[in-house]
C-alpha positions in Angstrom: 1.1 8.0 -7.2 4.6 7.1 -8.1 6.8 6.7 -5.0 10.1 8.5 -4.8 13.2 6.3 -4.8 14.6 6.1 -1.2 18.1 7.4 -0.5 19.9 4.0 -0.1 22.9 4.4 2.2 24.3 2.7 5.2 23.4 4.7 8.3 25.5 5.0 11.4 24.5 3.1 14.4 22.8 5.7 16.7 24.6 6.2 20.0 21.5 7.9 21.5 20.2 6.0 24.5 16.6 6.7 23.5 17.0 5.3 19.9 14.1 3.0 20.6 11.5 5.7 21.2 10.8 6.4 17.5 12.3 3.3 16.0 11.0 1.2 13.1 11.5 -2.4 14.3 11.2 -5.3 11.8 10.3 -8.7 13.3 12.2 -11.6 11.8 10.8 -15.1 12.4 14.1 -16.8 11.8 12.8 -20.2 10.6 10.8 -18.6 7.9 13.1 -15.8 6.7 15.9 -17.2 4.6 17.5 -20.7 4.3 21.2 -21.1 3.3 21.8 -24.8 3.9 18.8 -26.2 2.1 17.1 -28.0 5.0 13.8 -26.1 4.7 14.4 -24.1 7.8 15.5 -20.5 7.8 18.8 -19.9 9.6 21.0 -17.2 11.1 23.3 -17.1 8.0 20.2 -16.6 5.9 19.3 -13.5 7.9 22.9 -12.2 7.6 22.7 -12.7 3.8 19.6 -10.4 3.7 21.1 -7.6 5.9 21.5 -5.3 2.8 17.7 -5.9 2.1 16.9 -4.8 5.6 19.2 -1.8 5.3 17.6 -0.7 2.0 14.2 -1.1 3.6 15.3 1.4 6.1 14.5 -0.2 9.5 16.2 0.9 12.7 16.2 -2.5 14.4 15.2 -6.1 14.0 13.5 -8.2 16.5 14.5 -11.8 16.3 11.9 -14.3 17.4 13.4 -17.3 19.2 16.4 -18.9 17.6 17.4 -21.0 20.6 17.6 -24.8 20.7 14.1 -26.1 20.6 11.9 -29.0 19.6 9.7 -26.5 17.8 6.6 -27.7 19.7 5.6 -24.0 19.7 7.6 -22.4 16.9 10.7 -22.0 19.0 9.0 -20.6 22.1 9.7 -23.9 23.8 13.4 -23.0 24.7 15.8 -25.8 25.7 18.8 -23.5 26.2 18.6 -19.7 26.5 22.3 -19.1 25.9 22.8 -21.0 22.7 21.6 -21.2 19.1 19.6 -24.1 17.7 22.2 -26.1 15.7 19.7 -26.3 12.8 19.9 -22.5 12.6 23.6 -22.0 13.2 26.1 -21.3 15.9 26.9 -18.6 18.4 29.7 -17.5 16.0 26.9 -17.0 13.3 25.0 -14.9 15.8 28.0 -12.8 16.5 28.5 -12.2 12.8 24.8 -11.3 12.3 25.0 -8.8 15.1 28.2 -7.3 13.7 26.7 -7.0 10.2 23.5 -5.4 11.4 25.4 -2.9 13.5 27.7 -2.1 10.6 24.5 -1.2 8.6 23.1 1.0 11.4 20.5 -1.6 12.6 20.0 -2.5 16.2 19.2 -6.0 17.5 16.4 -7.0 19.8 16.0 -10.7 20.8 13.1 -12.6 22.3 13.3 -13.8 25.9 10.8 -16.4 27.0 10.8 -16.3 30.8 7.4 -17.9 31.7 8.3 -21.4 30.8 11.1 -23.6 29.4 11.0 -26.5 27.0 10.5 -29.9 28.6 13.9 -30.7 27.0 15.6 -28.0 29.0 18.3 -29.5 31.3 16.5 -28.1 34.3 13.3 -30.0 33.5 15.1 -33.2 32.7 16.9 -32.9 36.0 13.5 -32.3 37.8 12.0 -35.4 36.3 15.0 -37.5 37.4 15.3 -35.9 40.9 11.8 -36.7 42.1 9.4 -35.2 44.7 10.6 -32.5 47.0 13.9 -32.0 45.1 15.5 -28.6 44.5 15.3 -29.3 40.8 11.5 -29.6 41.0 11.4 -26.4 43.0 12.3 -24.5 39.8 9.0 -25.5 38.3 5.4 -25.8 39.5 4.9 -29.4 40.6 1.9 -30.4 42.7 0.3 -33.6 43.9 -2.9 -34.7 42.1 -6.3 -35.1 43.6 -8.8 -38.0 43.8 -7.8 -41.7 44.3 -4.1 -42.2 44.1 -3.7 -38.6 43.0 -4.8 -39.6 39.5 -6.7 -36.4 38.9 -5.0 -33.0 38.2 -4.6 -30.5 41.1 -7.1 -28.2 39.5 -9.3 -28.0 36.4 -7.2 -25.2 34.9 -7.2 -25.0 31.1 -4.1 -24.3 29.0 -4.1 -21.2 26.7 -3.6 -23.6 23.8 -6.6 -25.7 24.8 -6.8 -28.9 26.9 -5.7 -29.4 30.5 -3.2 -27.1 32.1 -1.5 -29.9 34.1 0.5 -33.0 33.0 1.3 -36.0 35.1 4.8 -37.4 35.2 6.0 -40.9 35.8 6.1 -40.8 39.6 2.6 -39.4 39.8 3.2 -35.7 40.4 1.7 -33.1 38.1 3.4 -30.0 36.6 1.6 -26.8 35.4 1.9 -25.6 31.8 0.0 -22.4 30.9 0.8 -23.1 27.2 1.8 -26.4 25.5 2.4 -29.6 27.5 6.1 -29.2 26.3 6.3 -25.8 28.0 6.4 -26.3 31.8 6.0 -23.0 33.8 8.9 -21.8 35.9 8.4 -20.9 39.6 9.5 -17.2 39.8 9.6 -17.3 43.6 12.7 -19.4 43.2 15.9 -17.3 43.6 17.8 -19.7 41.2 15.3 -19.0 38.4 15.7 -15.2 38.9 19.5 -15.4 39.0 19.7 -17.6 35.8 17.6 -15.1 33.8 19.9 -12.2 34.9 22.8 -14.3 33.6 21.0 -14.8 30.3 20.3 -11.1 29.9 24.0 -10.3 30.5 25.1 -13.1 28.2 23.3 -11.6 25.2 23.9 -8.0 26.2 27.7 -8.7 26.4 27.5 -10.1 22.8 26.1 -6.8 21.5 22.3 -7.4 21.7 20.6 -4.0 22.1 17.3 -5.0 23.6 14.8 -7.7 24.6 11.2 -8.5 23.8 9.7 -10.2 26.8 7.3 -13.0 25.9 4.1 -13.1 28.0 5.6 -10.6 30.4 2.4 -10.4 32.5 2.4 -14.1 33.4 5.7 -14.9 35.2 4.8 -14.6 38.9 2.0 -16.6 40.5 0.3 -17.0 43.8 -0.2 -20.8 44.3 -1.3 -20.6 47.9 -3.6 -23.6 48.8 -6.4 -24.1 48.3 -6.1 -23.4 44.6 -9.1 -21.9 42.9 -11.1 -23.6 40.1 -11.0 -22.4 36.5 -14.4 -20.8 37.0 -13.1 -18.9 40.0 -10.0 -17.8 38.2 -12.1 -16.5 35.3 -14.3 -14.5 37.7 -11.4 -12.8 39.4 -10.5 -9.2 38.4 -7.0 -8.8 36.9 -6.1 -5.9 39.1 -2.6 -6.9 40.3 -3.7 -9.6 42.7 -4.9 -12.3 40.3 -3.2 -15.7 41.1 -1.8 -16.2 37.6 -2.1 -13.0 35.4 -0.7 -9.5 35.6 0.4 -9.6 39.3 2.0 -6.5 40.8 4.9 -8.6 42.1 6.1 -9.2 38.6 7.6 -5.7 38.6 10.0 -6.8 41.3 11.5 -9.1 38.7 11.6 -6.3 36.1 13.1 -3.8 38.6 16.1 -6.2 38.9 16.2 -6.5 35.1 16.1 -2.7 34.7 19.2 -2.4 36.9 21.0 -4.9 34.5 19.9 -3.0 31.4 21.0 0.3 32.9 24.5 -1.0 33.6 25.2 -1.0 29.9 26.1 2.0 27.7 23.8 2.7 26.0 21.2 1.0 28.3 19.6 -2.1 26.9 16.0 -1.7 26.0 13.0 -4.0 26.7 9.4 -4.2 25.4 6.7 -6.2 27.2 4.3 -8.5 25.5 1.6 -7.9 28.1 -2.0 -8.5 27.2 -3.4 -6.6 30.2 -6.1 -4.0 30.9 -5.1 -0.6 29.4 -4.8 1.0 32.8 -2.1 -1.6 33.7 0.1 -1.0 30.6 2.0 2.0 32.1 3.3 -0.3 34.9 5.2 -2.3 32.3 6.3 0.7 30.2 7.7 2.7 33.2 11.4 3.5 33.4 11.5 1.5 36.6 10.2 -1.6 34.8 10.7 -2.8 31.2 10.5 0.7 29.7 8.0 0.0 26.8 5.0 -2.2 26.2 3.3 -3.4 23.1 0.0 -1.8 22.1 -2.0 -4.6 20.5 -5.2 -2.6 19.9 -4.7 -2.3 16.2 -4.4 -6.1 15.9 -8.1 -6.3 16.9 -9.4 -3.2 15.1 -11.3 -3.0 11.8 -10.2 -0.6 9.1 -12.4 2.0 10.7 -11.8 5.7 11.3 -13.5 5.9 14.7 -11.6 2.8 16.0 -8.2 4.0 14.7 -8.6 7.5 16.2 -9.7 6.2 19.6 -6.9 3.7 19.7 -4.3 6.4 18.9 -5.6 8.8 21.4 -5.9 6.2 24.2 -2.4 4.8 23.6 -0.7 8.2 23.4 -2.3 9.0 26.7 -1.0 5.8 28.2 2.5 6.5 26.9 2.4 9.9 28.5 1.4 8.4 31.8 4.5 6.1 31.8 6.9 8.5 30.2 7.6 6.0 27.4 6.6 5.9 23.8 3.9 3.7 22.4 4.2 1.0 19.8 2.1 0.4 16.7 1.6 -3.1 15.4 -0.6 -4.2 12.5 0.6 -7.8 12.3 2.9 -10.3 14.0 3.6 -14.0 14.2 0.5 -14.7 16.3 -2.3 -13.2 14.2 -3.9 -13.3 10.8 -2.0 -10.9 8.5 -3.7 -7.5 8.3 -3.9 -7.5 4.5 -6.2 -10.5 4.9 -8.1 -9.2 7.9 -8.9 -6.0 6.0 -10.1 -7.9 3.0 -12.7 -9.9 5.0 -15.9 -8.7 6.6 -15.4 -6.7 9.8 -15.1 -8.7 13.0 -18.2 -9.4 15.1 -17.9 -7.5 18.3 -19.3 -7.8 21.8 -20.7 -5.1 24.1 -17.2 -4.1 25.0 -16.2 -3.5 21.4 -13.8 -6.4 21.4 -14.0 -9.1 18.7 -16.0 -12.1 20.0 -13.5 -14.5 18.4 -10.4 -14.4 16.4 -10.8 -12.2 13.3 -10.3 -14.4 10.2 -10.5 -17.8 12.0 -13.7 -18.8 10.2 -12.0 -18.0 6.8 -9.1 -20.1 7.8 -11.3 -23.0 8.9 -13.0 -22.9 5.5 -9.6 -23.2 3.8 -9.9 -19.7 2.5 -13.2 -20.2 0.7 -15.8 -18.4 2.9 -16.3 -15.6 3.5 -14.9 -14.5 0.2 -11.6 -12.6 0.6 -11.3 -9.4 -1.4 -7.5 -9.5 -1.9 -7.3 -6.1 -3.7 -9.3 -4.3 -1.0 -7.3 -5.9 1.7 -4.0 -4.8 0.2 -5.3 -1.3 -0.5 -6.4 -0.9 3.1 -3.2 -2.5 4.4 -1.1 0.1 2.5 -3.2 2.9 3.8 -3.0 1.6 7.4 0.8 1.2 7.1 1.2 4.9 6.1 -1.1 5.9 8.9 0.9 4.2 11.6 4.3 5.1 10.2 3.2 8.7 10.5 2.4 8.4 14.2 4.7 9.3 17.1 6.2 6.3 18.8 7.9 3.1 17.5 6.4 1.0 14.7 6.8 -2.8 14.6 6.7 -4.4 11.1 6.2 -8.2 10.7 8.3 -9.8 7.9 6.4 -9.9 4.7 4.0 -7.1 5.4 6.3 -4.9 3.3 5.4 -7.2 0.4 1.7 -7.0 1.0 1.5 -10.7 1.9 -1.8 -12.3 2.7 -2.4 -15.1 5.2 -1.9 -18.6 3.8 -5.1 -20.7 4.4 -4.4 -23.6 2.2 -2.1 -25.7 4.5 -2.9 -29.4 4.7 -3.7 -30.6 8.2 -0.8 -33.0 8.1 1.7 -30.1 7.5 0.5 -27.9 10.2 2.8 -27.2 13.2 1.1 -24.9 15.6 0.1 -26.6 18.9 -3.1 -24.5 18.9 -4.3 -26.6 16.0 -3.6 -29.9 17.6 -5.1 -29.0 21.0 -8.3 -27.5 19.5 -9.0 -29.4 16.3 -11.8 -27.9 14.2 -12.0 -24.8 16.4 -8.7 -22.9 15.7 -6.3 -23.6 12.9 -3.5 -21.7 14.7 -0.8 -19.4 13.5 1.0 -21.3 10.7 -0.6 -19.2 8.0 1.3 -16.1 8.9 4.6 -18.0 9.4 5.0 -19.4 5.9 8.6 -18.7 4.6 9.0 -15.5 2.6 9.1 -15.4 -1.2 12.3 -13.7 -2.4 12.0 -14.6 -6.1 9.0 -15.5 -8.3 10.5 -18.8 -9.5 12.9 -21.5 -8.4 12.9 -23.7 -5.3 10.8 -22.3 -2.4 10.5 -19.0 -4.2 14.1 -18.2 -3.3 13.7 -19.0 0.4 16.2 -21.8 0.0 17.6 -24.4 -2.4 15.0 -27.0 -1.5 11.6 -26.9 0.1 10.1 -24.8 2.9 9.1 -26.1 6.3 5.6 -24.8 5.7 4.1 -25.0 2.2 4.1 -21.9 0.1 1.2 -21.4 -2.2 1.6 -20.7 -6.0 0.3 -17.2 -5.6 3.3 -16.2 -3.5 5.4 -15.6 -6.6 3.4 -12.5 -7.5 4.5 -11.0 -4.1 8.2 -11.9 -4.4 10.8 -9.4 -3.6 12.4 -9.5 -7.1 8.9 -8.9 -8.6 8.5 -5.8 -6.5 12.0 -4.5 -6.4 12.3 -1.4 -8.6 8.6 -1.2 -9.3 7.5 2.3 -8.2 3.9 1.3 -7.5 4.8 -1.9 -5.5 4.1 -2.3 -1.8 7.8 -2.8 -1.2 8.6 0.5 -2.8 5.9 2.2 -0.8 7.5 0.9 2.5 11.0 1.9 1.4 9.8 5.4 0.5 7.8 5.8 3.7 10.7 4.7 6.0 13.1 7.0 4.1 10.7 10.0 4.6 10.0 9.0 8.2 13.7 9.2 9.1 13.7 12.8 7.7 10.5 13.9 9.4 10.0 11.9 12.6 10.4 13.5 16.0 9.4 12.7 19.5 6.9 15.5 19.5 3.2 14.6 19.6 0.6 15.0 17.0 -2.2 17.5 16.7 -5.6 16.3 15.4 -6.8 18.1 12.3 -10.6 18.3 12.5 -12.4 17.5 9.2 -16.1 17.4 8.4 -16.3 13.7 7.7 -16.6 10.8 10.2 -14.7 8.5 7.8 -11.6 10.7 7.5 -8.8 11.0 10.1 -6.1 13.7 9.8 -3.3 14.7 12.1 -0.4 17.1 11.9 3.2 16.4 13.0 6.1 18.8 13.3 8.2 19.8 10.3 5.0 20.8 8.4 3.9 17.1 8.0 0.3 16.1 7.8 -1.2 12.6 7.5 -4.7 12.2 6.1 -6.5 8.8 5.8 -9.8 8.3 4.0 -11.2 5.2 5.7 -14.4 5.4 3.6 -15.0 4.2 0.1 -16.0 7.6 -1.5 -13.3 10.1 -2.6 -12.9 13.3 -0.7 -11.3 16.6 -1.5 -7.5 16.5 -1.1 -6.3 19.0 1.6 -3.9 21.7 0.4 -0.2 21.0 0.5 2.6 19.2 -1.3 2.0 15.5 -1.7 5.0 13.6 -0.2 3.6 10.1 -0.5 0.3 8.4 -1.1 -0.7 4.8 -0.5 -2.6 4.7 -3.9 -2.3 6.6 -7.1 -3.9 10.1 -6.8 -6.1 11.4 -9.5 -6.6 15.2 -9.5 -7.4 17.0 -6.3 -9.2 14.1 -4.6 -8.2 11.6 -2.0 -9.6 8.2 -3.0 -11.3 5.9 -0.6 -9.2 3.6 1.6 -6.1 5.8 1.0 -3.5 7.6 3.2 -1.6 10.6 2.0 1.4 12.4 3.5 1.4 16.2 2.8 3.8 19.0 3.5 1.7 21.9 4.6 2.1 25.1 2.7 
C-alpha cells in the first residue's frame, strides 16, 4: 500500500525520566555514517550534518558506537582515551555541538562505554609496560607469569573470543590477558583505581549532556583469577550461574550498583543498557533498577523469519522484562551481525538441539563471496520490512541499526586486503568478520562514495548501493525509508507502556497481537495469502490487494 507521509516537525526533548522505556533508538556507527573532511572516515560533524535526517526519520535517541581515540584494531572498541574524541573524527567541541543539535531536535544521546578492556595504546597500559613486574600500573590489568621453561608458555590455554591465544607476552617476559584482540588488554576490576576512573568517565559525559550509556560486554568485567587457573576445557564445562571465573559473575552488579548511584544523581537520571550475552534467567539482574536498568534482548538476531520463533521470543522477553520491572529491547541488526535483510533472504539457519544456530547465520554465504547459497534479495527485503513493522508494534524500546531503514543488505564482496575486522585476521577462512555490515552508508545514487564523503570510503561500497541511496528513496511512497518514517510517526501516536494481548488465529504461520488505542499488528510469516482481519488499515509492509494479507507481510490495523 502507499504509505502516508509522516508529520515532519521538531519534537520537544522529553523531560520524562522514563523516556527510554518505549524509545526508538538509532545506532550510529560513526566511522561509516557521514564524512565531512574527505578522509574516508565518517566523523562527528558528519553526524551533525544529518541530524535533520534523523529527526525526519522520527527516532527518539541515537546510540553512538565508539568515537574515542583508537587505533581501530577493533572498529573503535579498542579505546585509548575514554574522555576525548578521536582527532580523525573531530573534537570535544564537535561532540558538544552534536549533542546540542540532537537535543534541539528532540533526540536523546546514548554513547558506548567499553569497560572490559582498553586499547594497548591507552596511557595506563603504556605505563604498565614501562613500570614492570609488581607495579601499581600493572595492577590495573591482568598480568601473570608464564609457565614452562623460563615462563615461555602462557599462564593458561585460554582462547580469545576473536580466535587465537588469550594471552600475550611482553618484553620483560610477563603475560597479559586479552579476552578479545591482542590490542585490547583486559582491566582488573578488583582494582579501586579502575572503578574510580570509570565513574569519572560516566560523570564526564553526563555533565556534557549525554543521556545514557550502552555498556559493551557488560557481563565480562569482573573475574575470579584465584590460582590455580582452570584450563579452557574446564572453563567451557563450568555453568554460567554467577560463579564462573570469567563470565556473568554476580559481583559485577556491585560495579553497576555504584554506577546506578551516579546515574540517579542526574535529573533526569542517566540511562544504561547492558550488552550481556547471558542465560535468559540472568538477564533481569542487569535490567533491574538497582543495576543498569535495561538489557539487550538478542534473540531476534538469531531467529529465522518464523512465526513460532518470533512469538516465543516476544512472550519470553516480555516476561523477563516484567521480572525486572524494566522494558525489553527489540533488535534485528547491529554492527556485529549479518544484516537481517540478508539473513532473511538466505536459507534458514541450521540449529542444534537447543534451537540455537550451530554457527553464525550467513557466514557460509560471506565466505563464498556472496555466491552460495543464492541470496534472494527481494524476499529478504520483503521479510525485513515485515519484521520491522512487527517489532515496532511491540511494547518496549526498538533499536535500529543505521541503513536498515534503507533496506541495506550485507556487503560480501570486500577484498581480503581491505578487510579490517580482527575476527577475520585471527580466524582466516573460518569467519570473515563484521566488515560487511559496517560499510559506509549511501546518501546519493551517484558521486564520490555515494554521498558518504567527497572522496572514497574506508570500506569499499558495492555498485548496487546506489539503488538503496537515501535520495533514491526520499519521497518515494513505496520505499523502505518511507515505510520506516511512517511507522515511527504512527508509533509516536499509538505507543504506550501497556502490554500486548495475543489475538488467536487459526493458522500457525500468522501472529497477531492487540495494543491499546485500538491498534492491532498482524504478520503473515507464511508464503500463502490469508484473509485480512477487519479494521482500518493504518500501514502495511507490502502493497495490499483486496481483502487479503499477502505472505511475508505485516499490517497495522485500527480495530472497528
